[in-house]
N, C-alpha and C positions, 0 to 999 in steps of 0.2 A: 536316592532313598528307595529301599526295597519295598515291593508291594506286600500286602498282607499274606499272599499265597506263596511267597518265596521263603524257603527255609534258610535261615542264616547259619553258616557253618561256624562252630565254636571249637577251636583247636584245644581248649582246655578240658573238654568233656571226652568221655570214652567213645572211640569211633564205633559206628554201628548202632548206636542208641539214638532214639528220637530226641530232638532238642526239647528242653523244658517248655519252650513256647508251643511246640507241637502237642505236647501232653496237655498243657493248659487249655489249648483251643480244641481239644477233643480229637486230634488227628493221630494220636499215638498208636492206638490199636489198629487203625487202618494202615498206617505205615508198616507196622510189624507184620500184618497179614500179607501185604503186598510183597514184602521182602521174602517171606516164607514161600509164597507162590513162585517168585523168581528163582529162589534157591531150588525148588523142586523141578522147575523147568530146566534149569542149568544141569542138574544131575541127570535128568532123562536124556538131554542132548549129548552129554559126555558119554553116557553108557552106550548110546547108539554109534558114536564116533569111534570108540575104542573097543 
């Protein structure tokens, strides 16, 4: 049984979007903000590498 902090992957929903349970429990905005920060860091690293 998954714990309450584990995000369950649902293959029927669009990839890259927070799960409905995340939105309901108030983690949606936090997840999207973390993804945006990771994306910015990745772009910076790639720019430095190439």
